[in-house]
Structure formats: C-alpha cells, structure tokens
C-alpha positions in Angstrom: 0.1 0.0 -0.1 1.1 3.5 -0.6 -0.6 5.1 2.2 0.3 5.3 5.8 3.8 5.4 7.4 6.4 2.9 6.2 8.2 0.9 8.5 11.3 0.0 7.5 12.4 -3.8 8.1 16.1 -5.5 8.0 16.8 -7.1 5.0 17.9 -10.4 6.3 14.7 -10.4 8.7 12.5 -9.7 5.3 14.0 -12.7 3.8 13.2 -14.8 7.0 9.7 -13.6 7.0 9.0 -15.2 3.4 10.9 -18.2 4.1 8.5 -18.8 7.1 11.0 -17.9 9.8 8.6 -16.4 12.3 10.5 -15.5 15.5 8.7 -14.9 18.8 7.5 -11.6 19.9 9.9 -10.2 22.2 8.7 -10.4 26.0 9.0 -6.3 26.1 6.2 -6.1 24.0 8.0 -5.5 21.0 6.0 -7.2 18.6 7.7 -8.3 15.3 7.1 -11.2 13.0 9.9 -11.7 10.3 11.9 -8.7 11.9 8.9 -6.8 10.5 7.2 -4.2 13.5 3.5 -5.3 13.8 0.7 -2.4 14.2 0.7 -0.4 17.7 -1.3 -2.5 20.2 -4.7 -0.8 20.6 -5.9 0.4 23.9 -9.4 -0.7 25.4 -11.9 1.3 24.3 -10.3 2.4 21.0 -13.8 2.4 18.6 -14.7 -0.7 20.5 -17.4 0.9 22.9 -21.3 1.0 21.8 -23.7 3.5 22.7 -25.3 2.9 26.2 -28.3 0.7 26.1 -29.4 1.1 22.2 -32.3 -0.7 21.2 -32.5 -2.8 24.5 -35.4 -3.8 26.2 -35.6 -4.3 30.2 -38.0 -5.9 32.8 -38.3 -4.6 36.3 -39.4 -6.2 39.4 -39.7 -4.5 42.7 -37.9 -6.3 45.6 -38.7 -3.4 48.4 -40.8 -0.8 48.8 -40.8 2.2 51.0 -40.0 5.9 51.4 -36.8 7.5 50.3 -35.1 9.9 52.4 -31.7 12.1 51.8 -29.0 11.1 54.7 -26.1 13.4 53.3 -25.3 12.4 49.7 -26.9 9.1 50.5 -30.4 7.8 49.5 -32.0 5.8 52.5 -34.9 3.6 52.1 -37.5 3.8 55.0 -40.1 1.8 56.2 -38.7 -1.1 54.4 -41.7 -3.6 53.1 -41.6 -6.6 50.3 -42.1 -5.3 47.1 -44.5 -7.1 44.7 -42.1 -8.2 42.3 -40.9 -11.0 44.3 -42.3 -14.3 46.0 -40.8 -13.2 49.4 -41.3 -16.5 51.0 -39.2 -18.5 48.4 -36.4 -15.8 48.2 -35.8 -15.9 52.0 -36.0 -19.6 52.0 -33.2 -19.9 49.1 -31.2 -16.9 50.7 -31.0 -17.9 54.2 -32.0 -21.8 54.0 -34.8 -23.5 56.1 -34.6 -26.5 58.0 -38.1 -28.8 58.7 -39.3 -32.1 59.5 -41.4 -31.9 56.2 -39.7 -32.1 53.1 -41.6 -29.4 51.2 -40.4 -27.0 54.0 -36.5 -28.1 53.9 -34.6 -25.8 51.8 -30.9 -25.3 51.1 -29.4 -22.0 50.7 -28.4 -21.4 47.3 -26.7 -18.1 48.2 -22.9 -19.4 48.6 -22.9 -21.7 45.6 -24.2 -18.6 43.2 -21.5 -16.7 44.9 -19.0 -19.3 44.2 -20.4 -19.9 40.6 -20.1 -16.1 39.9 -16.3 -16.4 40.8 -16.6 -15.4 44.3 -14.0 -16.8 47.2 -14.3 -20.5 47.9 -15.1 -19.1 51.4 -17.5 -16.8 52.7 -20.2 -16.6 55.7 -23.7 -16.4 54.3 -24.7 -12.8 55.6 -28.4 -14.1 55.4 -28.2 -17.2 57.8 -30.9 -17.2 60.4 -33.5 -14.8 58.4 -37.0 -16.6 58.4 -40.0 -15.6 56.7 -43.0 -15.1 58.8 -46.1 -14.6 56.8 -47.7 -13.0 59.8 -44.9 -10.5 60.0 -43.4 -10.2 56.6 -41.6 -6.9 57.0 -39.6 -8.1 59.7 -37.8 -10.5 56.9 -37.9 -7.7 54.7 -35.9 -5.2 56.7 -33.4 -8.0 57.9 -32.8 -9.0 54.2 -32.3 -5.4 53.4 -29.9 -4.8 56.5 -27.9 -7.8 55.1 -27.8 -6.1 51.8 -26.6 -2.9 53.2 -22.9 -3.6 53.6 -22.4 -5.4 50.3 -19.9 -3.2 47.8 -21.2 -2.2 44.3 -21.1 -5.3 41.8 -19.5 -7.4 44.3 -20.0 -10.8 44.0 -22.5 -11.0 46.8 -24.5 -8.4 45.3 -24.5 -10.3 42.0 -25.6 -13.5 44.0 -28.5 -11.8 45.4 -29.6 -10.2 42.4 -29.3 -13.7 40.7 -31.6 -15.3 43.2 -34.2 -12.5 43.0 -34.0 -13.1 39.4 -35.1 -17.1 39.9 -38.1 -15.8 42.3 -39.5 -12.8 40.7 -43.3 -12.3 39.9 -45.2 -9.3 38.2 -42.8 -7.8 36.1 -43.4 -4.1 35.6 -44.1 -3.0 31.9 -43.1 0.6 32.1 -43.6 3.4 29.8 -40.5 5.9 29.5 -38.0 7.5 27.3 -35.9 5.0 25.0 -34.2 2.6 27.0 -35.3 3.4 30.2 -38.0 2.5 32.7 -40.5 4.9 34.6 -41.1 3.1 37.8 -44.5 3.8 39.4 -43.6 4.0 43.1 -40.1 4.2 45.3 -38.7 1.3 45.9 -35.3 -0.9 45.4 -35.6 -3.1 41.9 -34.0 -5.2 40.2 -33.8 -4.5 36.5 -32.9 -7.2 34.2 -32.1 -6.8 30.5 -34.1 -9.0 28.0 -32.5 -8.2 25.1 -31.9 -10.7 22.3 -28.0 -10.6 21.7 -27.4 -14.0 20.3 -25.2 -13.3 17.4 -24.8 -9.7 17.3 -22.2 -6.9 18.4 -23.9 -6.1 21.7 -23.6 -7.8 24.9 -26.2 -7.8 28.1 -26.2 -5.7 30.8 -25.6 -7.1 34.3 -28.7 -7.5 36.4 -28.9 -4.2 38.2 -30.2 -3.8 41.6 -31.3 0.1 42.1 -33.0 2.3 44.5 -35.3 5.0 42.8 -37.8 7.3 43.1 -41.4 7.0 42.0 -42.0 8.1 38.4 -38.4 8.7 37.6 -36.9 7.7 34.4 -34.5 5.2 35.3 -32.0 4.1 32.8 -29.5 1.2 33.3 -26.1 2.5 32.8 -24.0 -0.3 33.2 -21.2 -0.5 30.8 -21.5 -3.1 28.1 -18.7 -2.2 25.7 -18.0 -5.2 23.5 -14.5 -6.3 21.7 -13.6 -4.7 18.3 -11.2 -7.1 15.6 -9.0 -5.2 13.4 -7.5 -7.4 10.6 -4.3 -6.5 8.8 -2.2 -7.4 6.1 1.4 -6.8 5.5 2.4 -5.0 2.2 5.6 -5.4 1.1 7.6 -4.0 -1.9 10.4 -6.6 -2.6 12.2 -4.1 -4.7 13.5 -1.7 -2.1 12.4 -3.9 1.3 9.8 -1.6 2.4 7.0 -2.7 4.5 3.4 -1.3 6.0 0.7 -2.8 7.8 -2.5 -2.1 5.8 -6.2 -2.5 7.0 -7.7 -2.8 3.3 -5.4 -4.6 0.5 -1.7 -5.5 -0.7 -0.4 -6.5 -3.3 2.0 -9.9 -4.2 3.2 -12.3 -6.7 1.7 -15.6 -6.9 3.8 -18.0 -4.7 5.0 -15.6 -1.9 4.2 -15.9 1.6 1.3 -13.3 2.6 1.6 -12.1 6.6 -2.1 -11.3 8.2 -2.6 -10.4 11.8 -6.0 -10.1 13.8 -5.8 -8.1 16.7 -8.8 -8.6 19.4 -9.6 -6.3 22.0 -11.7 -7.5 25.5 -14.8 -6.1 26.6 -14.7 -3.4 29.4 -16.9 -5.5 31.5 -14.6 -8.5 31.2 -14.5 -8.8 35.0 -18.0 -9.3 35.6 -17.8 -12.7 33.5 -17.4 -16.1 35.2 -16.7 -17.6 31.8 -15.4 -16.0 28.9 -15.7 -17.3 25.4 -13.2 -15.7 22.7 -13.3 -17.5 19.2 -11.3 -15.6 16.0 -13.0 -16.6 13.2 -11.3 -16.3 9.6 -11.7 -17.1 5.8 -9.3 -17.3 3.3 -10.4 -17.5 -0.3 -9.6 -20.0 -2.8 -6.4 -18.1 -4.1 -4.6 -18.0 -0.6 -3.4 -21.4 0.8 -3.2 -21.3 4.8 0.5 -22.2 5.7 -1.1 -23.8 8.8 -2.4 -27.6 8.5 -4.0 -29.6 11.7 -2.0 -32.5 10.7 1.4 -30.8 10.4 4.4 -31.4 13.0 3.6 -28.8 15.9 7.3 -27.3 15.1 6.0 -26.5 11.7 3.1 -25.1 12.5 4.8 -23.1 15.0 6.8 -21.3 12.4 3.4 -20.0 10.4 1.0 -19.4 13.0 1.3 -17.7 16.6 -0.8 -16.0 19.1 0.3 -13.3 21.5 -1.2 -11.6 24.4 0.3 -8.1 24.8 3.2 -9.1 22.7 3.8 -12.0 24.7 3.7 -15.2 22.9 1.5 -18.0 24.6 1.4 -21.7 23.5 -1.5 -23.0 25.7 -5.0 -22.3 26.3 -6.4 -22.3 22.9 -7.2 -24.7 19.9 -6.9 -23.9 16.4 -8.4 -25.4 13.6 -8.0 -25.2 9.8 -10.5 -26.7 7.2 -10.4 -26.6 3.3 -14.1 -26.3 2.3 -15.8 -27.9 -0.8 -15.4 -24.3 -2.7 -11.7 -24.1 -1.8 -12.1 -21.7 0.7 -10.2 -22.2 4.0 -11.8 -21.9 7.4 -9.5 -21.1 10.0 -10.6 -21.2 14.2 -8.6 -19.9 17.2 -10.7 -20.5 20.0 -10.0 -19.5 23.5 -12.7 -21.8 25.7 -12.5 -19.5 28.8 -10.0 -16.7 28.8 -10.6 -16.4 32.6 -8.3 -19.3 33.3 -5.4 -17.8 30.9 -2.3 -16.9 31.9 0.7 -15.5 30.1 4.4 -14.5 30.9 6.9 -15.6 33.3 4.8 -14.1 35.9 1.5 -15.9 35.1 -0.1 -12.4 34.5 -4.1 -13.0 34.0 -6.2 -11.5 31.1 -8.0 -8.3 31.8 -10.0 -5.7 30.3 -6.9 -3.8 28.7 -5.4 -7.0 27.4 -4.7 -7.5 23.4 -5.0 -10.8 22.0 -3.2 -11.4 18.2 -3.0 -14.1 15.9 -0.5 -13.8 13.3 -0.1 -16.4 10.3 1.1 -16.9 6.5 -0.9 -18.1 3.6 0.3 -18.6 0.2 -0.9 -16.7 -2.6 -1.5 -19.8 -5.2 -2.1 -20.6 -8.6 -5.8 -20.2 -8.2 -5.5 -16.5 -7.4 -7.8 -14.2 -8.9 -5.6 -11.7 -11.0 -7.5 -8.5 -11.1 -10.1 -6.2 -9.9 -12.2 -8.6 -7.4 -8.7 -9.7 -5.3 -8.3 -12.5 -3.2 -10.1 -11.6 0.1 -9.7 -12.4 3.7 -12.6 -12.1 6.2 -12.4 -12.6 9.7 -14.6 -11.9 12.9 -14.6 -12.2 16.6 -17.1 -14.6 18.6 -17.5 -13.5 22.4 -19.4 -14.4 25.7 -21.8 -11.5 26.1 -24.0 -12.2 29.0 -22.4 -10.9 32.2 -25.1 -12.8 34.2 -24.4 -16.3 33.0 -22.1 -18.7 34.9 -21.0 -20.5 31.8 -20.1 -19.3 28.2 -24.0 -18.8 27.8 -24.6 -16.6 25.0 -22.2 -15.1 22.6 -22.1 -12.4 19.9 -20.1 -11.4 17.3 -18.2 -8.5 15.4 -18.8 -7.3 12.0 -16.4 -8.9 9.6 -13.2 -7.2 9.0 -12.1 -7.6 5.4 -8.6 -7.5 3.7 -7.8 -8.2 -0.1 -4.9 -9.4 -1.8 -3.9 -8.3 -5.3 -1.8 -9.6 -7.7 -1.1 -8.3 -11.5 -0.8 -9.2 -15.2 1.6 -7.8 -17.7 0.6 -8.1 -21.3 3.4 -7.7 -24.0 2.2 -7.4 -27.7 5.0 -8.4 -30.3 4.7 -6.3 -33.2 6.3 -5.0 -36.5 5.7 -2.2 -38.8 2.8 -2.7 -41.6 1.5 0.2 -43.8 -1.1 -1.7 -44.7 -2.7 -2.1 -41.0 -4.9 0.5 -39.8 -2.5 1.6 -37.0 0.6 1.0 -38.8 1.9 -2.3 -36.8 0.7 -5.9 -36.8 1.6 -8.8 -34.9 5.1 -10.5 -35.2 5.8 -14.2 -34.9 8.9 -15.7 -33.6 10.0 -13.8 -30.7 10.5 -14.9 -27.0 10.4 -12.6 -23.6 12.0 -13.2 -20.0 11.0 -11.1 -17.1 13.0 -10.7 -14.2 12.3 -8.9 -10.9 14.3 -6.7 -8.7 15.0 -8.0 -5.0 16.4 -5.5 -2.3 18.4 -8.7 -1.0 19.6 -11.9 -2.5 17.2 -14.8 -2.2 17.6 -18.4 -1.2 14.4 -19.9 -3.0 14.3 -17.8 -6.5 17.3 -19.7 -8.3 20.2 -17.9 -9.6 20.3 -14.0 -9.8 21.6 -12.4 -12.9 25.3 -11.6 -12.9 26.0 -8.2 -11.5 23.6 -8.3 -8.4 24.9 -6.6 -5.1 23.1 -5.0 -2.0 23.4 -1.7 -3.3 22.0 -2.2 -6.9 19.6 -5.0 -5.9 19.3 -8.6 -7.5 17.4 -9.6 -10.2 15.7 -13.0 -10.6 13.8 -14.6 -13.2 10.1 -14.7 -13.2 9.3 -16.4 -16.3 10.3 -17.6 -19.6 8.0 -17.4 -22.6 9.8 -18.7 -25.9 8.3 -20.2 -29.2 8.2 -24.0 -29.0 6.6 -27.0 -30.4 5.0 -24.9 -33.0 3.7 -22.2 -30.9 4.8 -18.6 -31.9 2.6 -16.3 -29.5 2.5 -12.9 -30.4 1.2 -12.0 -27.1 3.2 -12.8 -23.9 1.0 -13.0 -20.7 3.2 -12.5 -17.4 0.5 -13.3 -14.6 0.9 -13.0 -11.0 3.0 -9.7 -10.1 3.4 -7.9 -7.6 4.1 -3.9 -7.6 7.9 -3.5 -7.7 10.8 -3.2 -10.2 11.2 -5.7 -13.4 13.4 -6.3 -16.2 12.3 -7.5 -19.7 14.5 -9.0 -22.0 13.7 -10.4 -25.5 15.6 -13.7 -25.5 14.2 -14.9 -28.8 14.9 -12.5 -31.6 12.4 -13.1 -34.9 14.4 -13.9 -37.8 15.5 -10.8 -40.0 14.7 -8.4 -37.0 16.7 -6.1 -34.4 16.4 -7.2 -31.0 15.2 -4.6 -28.6 17.0 -2.8 -25.9 16.5 -4.4 -22.0 13.7 -2.8 -20.6 13.7 -1.6 -16.7 10.5 -0.3 -15.2 8.3 -0.1 -12.1 4.7 -1.4 -11.6 3.1 0.8 -9.4 -0.3 0.2 -7.6 -2.4 1.5 -5.2 -5.4 -0.1 -3.7 -8.3 1.5 -1.4 -12.0 2.0 -1.3 -14.7 3.3 -3.9 -17.5 5.4 -2.7 -19.4 2.4 -1.8 -16.7 0.9 0.1 -15.6 -1.7 -2.3 -11.9 -2.8 -2.6 -10.7 -1.6 -5.7 -6.9 -1.2 -7.5 -7.4 2.7 -7.6 -4.0 3.4 -9.4 -1.9 0.9 -11.7 0.9 2.2 -14.0 4.4 1.7 -15.2 6.9 4.5 -14.3 10.5 4.9 -14.9 11.1 3.2 -18.2 14.8 2.8 -19.0 17.3 1.1 -20.8 20.5 -0.6 -19.2 22.3 2.7 -19.1 19.5 4.1 -16.9 18.6 6.6 -20.0 14.8 6.9 -20.6 14.0 4.1 -23.1 12.0 5.5 -26.5 10.2 3.9 -29.2 12.6 1.5 -31.4 11.2 3.4 -34.6 13.6 6.2 -34.0 11.1 8.8 -32.9 10.8 10.6 -29.7 7.9 8.7 -28.7 8.1 7.0 -25.3 6.7 3.1 -25.3 3.3 3.4 -23.6 1.9 0.9 -21.0 -1.6 1.0 -20.5 -3.9 -0.3 -17.7 -7.1 -1.7 -18.1 -10.3 0.4 -16.5 -13.0 -1.3 -14.8 -16.5 -0.3 -15.9 -16.9 1.9 -12.7 -13.9 2.8 -10.7 -10.6 1.3 -10.4 -8.6 -0.9 -12.6 -8.9 -4.9 -13.4 -5.0 -5.8 -12.7 -4.3 -5.6 -16.2 -1.6 -3.6 -17.7 -0.4 -4.0 -21.5 2.2 -2.6 -23.8 3.1 -2.9 -27.9 7.1 -3.6 -28.3 7.8 -2.9 -31.8 10.6 -4.6 -33.7 12.5 -3.4 -36.6 13.8 -5.2 -39.8 17.6 -5.6 -40.4 18.3 -3.2 -43.3 20.6 -3.4 -46.7 22.4 -0.1 -46.7 22.9 2.1 -50.1 26.1 2.4 -51.7 27.0 5.9 -53.5 30.5 6.9 -55.8 32.2 5.3 -58.8 31.8 1.6 -60.2 34.6 0.7 -57.4 36.2 -2.6 -58.3 33.8 -4.6 -60.1 35.1 -3.6 -63.5 38.6 -4.8 -62.8 37.2 -8.3 -61.3 35.5 -8.7 -64.6 38.0 -7.7 -67.2 40.9 -9.6 -65.0 38.6 -13.0 -65.6 38.3 -12.3 -69.4 42.2 -12.0 -69.8 42.4 -14.9 -67.8 40.2 -16.7 -69.8 41.8 -15.8 -73.1 45.4 -16.8 -72.1 44.0 -20.0 -71.0 42.7 -20.3 -74.5 45.6 -19.1 -76.4 48.0 -21.9 -74.3 45.9 -24.8 -75.4 45.8 -23.7 -78.9 49.4 -23.5 -79.0 50.0 -26.8 -77.8 47.8 -28.5 -80.2 49.6 -26.8 -83.1 53.1 -28.3 -81.7 51.4 -31.7 -81.8 50.2 -31.5 -85.2 54.0 -30.7 -86.4 
C-alpha cells in the first residue's frame, strides 16, 4: 500500500519472513513477525465501545418498597416492606435456607453456591443465615434482608449472587413506560432490572442484572457499561524491490507463490471482570486463492513457524485450540478458540487477562495458482465471537463483531510483439517468432528464486527470473502474458529474436499500484501504472522506430472506478536493413576484365599446344 507510515525492515529479517521463519514476539512488547514491526497495540475503548443501551429492552421487579429520604449524599429507604415483584417466602428460603421436618419446608441455601459460581472466593459466611420469613410479620424479614445487603459493595460477587437469586424468584414484571431504553417506575423502591435484549449473534452484550433504588415516576436508565470487543484485521504490504513494508487494513499486492503475513488483533470487553466464563474465538475465512500455511496434521514445530498467538506482545503456546478446514469451494476456514479467557495466564509471572489485554493471531498464507488476477482480488474475512451475557455462570450466549476484510491483489503484464505494417490500420501488425523473459528486482539476495543475474549487489539489488516465454513446439505467440505479479521493479529481456529483425534493448521499469475503497466501500485498484522506463544504461527508453515517442503501458479500466489489474504494451521490432552505396563503379570492372584476360590466356595456351602436336 502506498498510504500510511512505512516501517523499514532489516533486509535479512525480511527474507526470513518470506521463508516462514517467524520469530517469537519479544517479552517487552516489541511485537514483530520476521523482523517487521506489527501495528501498535490498541488500548481498550478505541472504537470498540457501543452507545449505552441502544435498542435494549428491560424488565423491572420491585424487591422492596418504602419511602426514600436523604442522609447526606446517600438515598436511604425507610419503612422497608416487601415489594410486589418477588415471591418473598421463596426468596428468603433460598437466601437463608430453611430446616424443617416436612420435605417441602426443607430448603438449602443457594447463596453460597451462586456466589462461588460467579467467581467469588471459596469461603464466605452467609450474610442471610438465620433470617426466617414469617407470613404474619413479613416486613421483619424484609428489613433483615435489606440490612444484610447494606454492607455489600457495588457490583460485588455478594450483590450479584443476591440479584441472581431474586431473578429466579420474580413475579409481576413491570411493563413501564418511559424514554427510549429507560423505565418509568410507578412507586419508590429497590428494584431488580433485567436486560431482556436478544443478543445472540450480534455485536452487543447484555447489561448485568441491576439493583437500584429509585423514586416514583423517575425515568431510570440502566447504565452498566457493556462495551464489546473489536477485531482489526491487517495484511502486510511488502515491496520486494526496496524492502519497505507497512501494515494495511484494506489491501496489499503480492506475487503468486509469495507468503502473505496477516494479523488479527482483538480487544476485550470493558466489563470483562463481571464474567465467570469468557469465550473468545477468532473466525477467519480465506479465499481459494490463498493457501493457509497452517495444517492440522502438520508437525507442531512446523505449524509454530506459520501461526502464533500473543497476549500484549508476549507469545503463548497453550490455552487455545486451532482448527483449519478446507471447504468444498476451495476456501479455508480458520478458528482460534479460547474456551475461557478467565483461566488463561501469560508471561513469566503468569499474568491474567484483563479488560485492557490485546490478543493477536499472526499467520501466513501462500498466494496460490488459483489466485484471481485483477479487480476482485483474493479476500480474507474475519470476525470475533465472544461471550456477551455477564449474568451467565457458563459461556452462555455469544455475540459477534462485524466482519473485517482485507484483499490481496496480483497483477498481469501483457506484452504484444508487433512489426511495422503500412497496410495495417494502426501501422503495425503482430510479429511471430519472439521470446521474452521477465526478471524482478529484489533488494536482498533470495534463497528460493534460483540464480540471480550477474552483477547483483546489496547496493543495486538482485534480478531473478519470473517467467520465460519462448516459441516452441510450433507455438509462436505474439502476446506474452506474465500473470501473478506484485508491484515493484522489473526487467524485460528479449531472449528470442525473430529472424530478420533487430533485438530490442533490455527494458527496466517499475509497476506501481495503489489500492483502496470506492465510494461504496468496495476494495478496488485505484491506480495502476508503469513508471521509470529505462534502458540498461539508466537512460529513458524510447520506441524502436527512432521517434521521440515513449513506449506506453496501458492499464485496463473497470466499468466503474479503478482498474482490472491488467496492464499491456506493444513492443515494436524493426527489420535488419541493406544500406545503399554511393560514388563510382568501384572494383567490379577490374574483376570482370581480369576474368576475361585469364580466360583468353588459357585458350591461347591450349591452341599452341595443339599446333605443336600436329607438327
């Protein structure tokens, strides 16, 4: 990509990246792959928060009623009585437990087990122990339960356990009117507000069950933060010819058979601490033109070279499962699953994941022979699946982020061989019998590209053969297609010269491309061109016919915006010439006269010999 800040990579490290030698991330947070620095780690809240309570629905249940008075800055509920939103007898029984000789009266307290299931400490005393519901004096138990609650901290495990047990013993849900996403509660009291929004498979999360004290007819808006994770997918753009790189969240271009690095970066929900279990799954789908380098059945050490997982820049090797599946349509589905982030630790000090943690999956895929050349490119789409119900004691419902897509492009260069033809409409016609070889310039010596042309150096770069197309077996092409090219610097050499024609000079040029999005948000090739056309001496190259016209490379446009990814040019060859002479007849007359004299002398000699014989 040609936008954004480019990050300079060490030459040797760049070679290692494409040889799949992906080193581990440094423990100090300097996150790299193949010596190339990864994008900065985002902080929690960067574009991942959602507006509070948008399109959420709630139910409210009155636990206590009474009158609210001010005591300093605190609201105090006076004259506590059971509200009409709970089954008070059942609630007291499950909070405190109730012994009895009759089975239906023997109830075991669920408070401790609920507290622990939410993640509370292993040992705790039950603050509701000893409270008994007396139907003749119900308000005594109401006051006792309220006083037990008084010492509990906001959003503590004790308060959440109480809310969970109230939720199991509710009655008379209040259908309240009010402003959007709020409730107008008819009487003063202490309420349980339950988020009843359907969140499965969406980019949202439920609020925690909320306990709140409110005046009558107040518009009460549950205001628990419910930020959701955000996924950012990027692809590494690399210019082999000058060793510059940058991460891009839209597109990159590569040669076929190149290893393409990708990074998935995920943040954590801001209310992560409220979850007992937090499921977290990266889902990624690669098009048929990209072959995932991770294989389920490959050796662990091989897979470790091509797929790595990091938390805050520190590599982890367990706590997750990887699965890669090649689908019938040739696409590949990749999942990296964390069954429960709450149990995961990382680093030498066994640090736990928290709301500010950033998780990254880094891997490579090979641009293969099925890659689409042109405007649609080869897409790679990913999304995050995450737990989104903090009230659940297991992974519960999960939501998903929107998909994030990057595209890998590859280009085609078409060379048309022509000759001068005065009878043709445009003055030229196709010429058979030529052959061309295309070479690409690399900033560093390559170990997997064959032998470089002579003269390569760290200062001037190294040229390696991309493809040779020569006439053979009766095949005499006039159009030479070089498919699967990256942007970069190239050299085109005419390696077979048509009989009777002159060889063209070696052509050095640069393919430049800019990818981006159109007005509709579609990824396109916004610019495609050939620049810096020179001969082997570094001088601007002109057409072979002696005119001042430059050789023209023309990109093929799409119907709307952008280009198809194909770029073409005509290469003109001229015939060898017979040069005219000027001046006198030259030496020809001497050859003719000399020949006649020699012939006459021979005849005279033979005649004399015959006359002597006759005598």
